[in-house]
LOTOR-569752 format. One record per residue: residue in three letters; x, y, z of N, C-alpha, C, O in turn. Coordinates in steps of 0.02 Angstrom, whole numbers, plus 32768, in hexadecimal, padded with zeros to 4 digits. Layout:
N
alaXYZXYZXYZXYZ;...
END
This chain:
98
met7A9A8DB33FE17A958D633FE37A628D633FBE7A328D893FBB;asp7A758D213F967A2D8CFF3F6D7A118CDD3F997A2A8CBB3FC6;thr79CC8CE93F8979988CA53FA679A18C643FB679948C4E3FEE;gly79B68C413F8779C78C063F7F79F78C063FC179E78BF33FF9;ala7A448C263FA97A708C233FE47A5E8C29403E7A7C8C0B406A;ile7A268C5840467A018C5A408879DA8C17409779C78BFA40CA;thr79D88C0F405D79928BC3406679C48B8D407579A88B5B408B;ala79FF8B87406F7A218B44405E7A438B5440A27A4A8B2040C2;ile7A598B8C40C27A798B8F41037A4E8B8D413C7A648B874175;ile7A028B94412B79DC8B97416579D48B4C415A79F38B25417D;gly79A08B31411E79B58AF3413179E78AB4413F79D38A7A4138;gly7A288AC441537A5D8AB7415E7A5C8AB441B37A5E8A8441D9;val7A588AF341BF7A558B00420A7A0F8AD6421C7A1A8AA84243;val79CF8ADB420979B58A9C422479AA8A764214796F8A65420F;ser79F38A3E41FB79EE89FD41F17A3089EF421E7A4189B5422A;val7A508A1F42347A8E8A1442617A558A0B42A77A4889D742C5;ile7A3A8A5042B37A128A3E42E479E18A1742F379C98A2B4328;thr79C989EC42E2798F89BC42DA79BB897942E279A4894A4304;gly7A01897642C07A28895242CF7A43893D43167A4889094336;val7A55898943217A70898643817A2D896C43A67A34893D43CE;ile79E3898C439B79BD895E43C279AF892643C67997890F43FA;gly79BB88FA438179A988C4436B79D38889439879CB885043AD;tyr7A1888D1439A7A4D888343B67A4D888544077A5388524428;ala7A4688C544237A2A88C8446A79FF88AD44767A0B888C44A9;ser79B888A1445F797F88894461799B883044757997881144AA;gly79B9881C443079C487E544217A0987BE446C7A0187894489;lys7A4387EF44767A5E87EC44B57A3087E744E17A1787B444C8;ser7A0087F7452179ED8801453D79B487C9453B798E87C1456B;asn79B087AD4510797F876444F479B28735450779A1870A452F;asn79E5873444F47A1E86FE45077A2786FF45547A2886CA4574;lys7A2D874445747A3C873845B47A03872045E97A1087104623;met79A8871F45C17973870A45E9799B86BB45DC79B086904603;thr799986BE45B079A98668458F79D6864545CA79C1861D45F3;asp7A22866045C47A49864A45E67A31863546357A3986004652;arg7A0E867A464E79FE867B46A179D68632469C79DD860146C0;glu79A9863B4663797F86024686798F85D64685797685AD46AB;leu79C585C0465679ED856746407A0D8565469179FD853646B6;leu7A3C859E46AA7A4285A346F07A12858647177A0F854D472E;ser79F185B2471B79B4859E475179A6854A475079AB85274783;lys79978530471279868502470179C084CA472579B4849E474F;asp79FB84DA47077A4584AE47337A2A84AC47647A08847A476F;glu7A2F84E347967A2F84ED47D179FE84BF47EA7A0C848C480A;gln79C484D247DA797584BA47F77988846847F1797C84484824;thr79A6844247B679C683FF47B779F283DD47E379EE83A647FF;phe7A25841147E47A57841548207A4783F448707A5983C84898;arg7A0F8439486679F6843048C279CB83F048BA79C783C948EA;ala79AE83E44888798583AB488B79BB835B48A179A8833448CD;gly79DF8355488C7A0D832B48837A36832048D87A4B82EF48F6;leu7A34837248E97A598371492B7A1A835949547A278321496B;leu79E0836C4965799D834F497379AB830F497679AC82ED49A9;glu79B582FB493979AB829C494679D78299497579C3829D49AF;arg7A1F829149677A46827749877A45828849CE7A4F826249FD;leu7A3782C549D17A2482DC4A3579FE82AB4A3A7A0D82854A68;ala79C0829A4A11798A827E4A3779A1822D4A447995820A4A75;ala79BE82204A1579FD81DB4A1C7A1681C74A4E7A06819E4A79;tyr7A5081F34A447A8781F24A8E7A5A81EB4ADD7A6081C04B08;glu7A2C82284ADB7A0A82204B1E79DC81D64B2679E081B44B59;asp79B981C74AF979AE81854AF479EA814A4B1C79D981254B4A;lys7A1C814D4B087A6881334B187A6C81304B4D7A6C81004B74;ile7A71818F4B5B7A7D81974BA57A4C81784BDE7A60816A4C17;asp7A1F81734BD079EF81634C0279E481044C0979C680E74C37;lys7A0080E94BD67A03809F4BCD7A4D80A84C177A4680A94C54;leu7A7C80AD4BF77ABB80BE4C227AAE80CA4C577AD480AF4C7F;ser7A7D80EE4C717A7581034CB17A4D80CD4CEC7A5780BC4D26;asn7A1780BD4CB479F2807E4CD77A26804F4CE57A2B80394D1E;glu7A5A80374CA97A9380044CC37ABB80014D027AD07FD04D21;ile7AC380524D107AEB806C4D417ACE804B4D827AE880274DAE;val7A8A80654D777A6680574DBD7A6980204DDF7A77801B4E1B;thr7A547FDE4DA47A557FA04DB27A8F7F8D4DB27A8C7F544DCB;leu7ADE7F9E4D9F7B047F774DA97B1B7F8A4DF47B347F634E1D;arg7B0D7FC64DFC7B217FF54E4E7AE67FC24E647B077F9D4E88;asn7AAA7FAC4E647A7E7F754E997AA47F464EA67AAE7F394EE1;glu7ACB7F174E667ADB7EE64E6D7B2D7EC54E7B7B497E8F4E86;asn7B417F1F4E707B8D7F264E9D7B747F0B4EE87B837ED54F01;leu7B4A7F3D4F037B437F464F4F7B257F094F697B257F054FA6;lys7B0C7ED94F497AE47E844F4D7B1B7E6D4F627B277E5A4F9B;leu7B4A7E6D4F277B9F7E424F3A7BC67E684F6A7BF77E4E4F85;ile7BB27EAC4F787BED7EA84FB27BDA7E924FEF7BFF7E7D501A;asn7B897E9B4FF17B787E7850367B8A7E1B50357BA17DF95063;glu7B767E084FF67B847DC34FFD7BC97DB4501C7BD87D96504F;asn7BF67DDC4FE17C497DCA50077C4B7DDB50447C737DB75062;arg7C297E1150747C297E1E50AC7C1D7DE550D87C437DD85107;leu7BE07DBB50C77BC27D8150E67BE37D4950E77BE47D245119;leu7C157D3450917C3E7CF550927C767D0B50C17C937CE850EB;asn7C7D7D4250B57CD97D5150E07CCA7D4351357CF47D2A515B;asp7C817D5A514B7C6B7D3B51807C737CFE51957C877CE051C8;lys7C617CF5516B7C567C9051747C9C7C7351737CB57C495197;val7CB77C96513E7D0F7C7051497D257C9D517B7D557CB15159;glu7D2A7CBD51AE7D4A7CC351DD7D297CAF52207D3F7CBC5258;gln7CE37C85520F7CCA7C63523F7CEA7C1C52307CFE7C005263;leu7CF27BFF51FF7CFD7BD152027D5B7BBB52077D787B855209;val7D777C0952087DC57BF951FE7DBE7BF452477DE57BCB525E;ser7D8C7C1D52827D827C1452C17D8E7BDF52E67DB17BD55318;gln7D557BAB52AF7D5B7B6D52CE7D847B3A52C97D897B0F52F5;leu7DA47B3B52977DDE7B2252857E2A7B2C52B47E557B0152BF;thr7E287B5B52C27E637B7052FB7E4F7B78533D7E787B8D5367;thr7DFC7B6553527DEE7B4C539C7DF97AFB53957DF57AD953C8;val7E087ADB53547DF07A8A535C7E2E7A6653617E2D7A295367;
END
């Protein structure tokens, strides 16, 4: 073989190897970038979920407090209703005795 042909073949092989290495390193860099983007998206998503969770926890606390207040008011009304029923019964008994 001619020296020029050998040099051309070696140059072609080196070019192919360099291209394969460049492609592989570029592809792995894109994977890292994709992973980083996914990680950032996941962090943003989780931050949004935490904000919503905190807002819902506040709402739950407010509603729980309102339930306690309403239960107390309901108990007061039940007691008042019992007292009024007792008074009605007394008045009815007075009317029937008259």
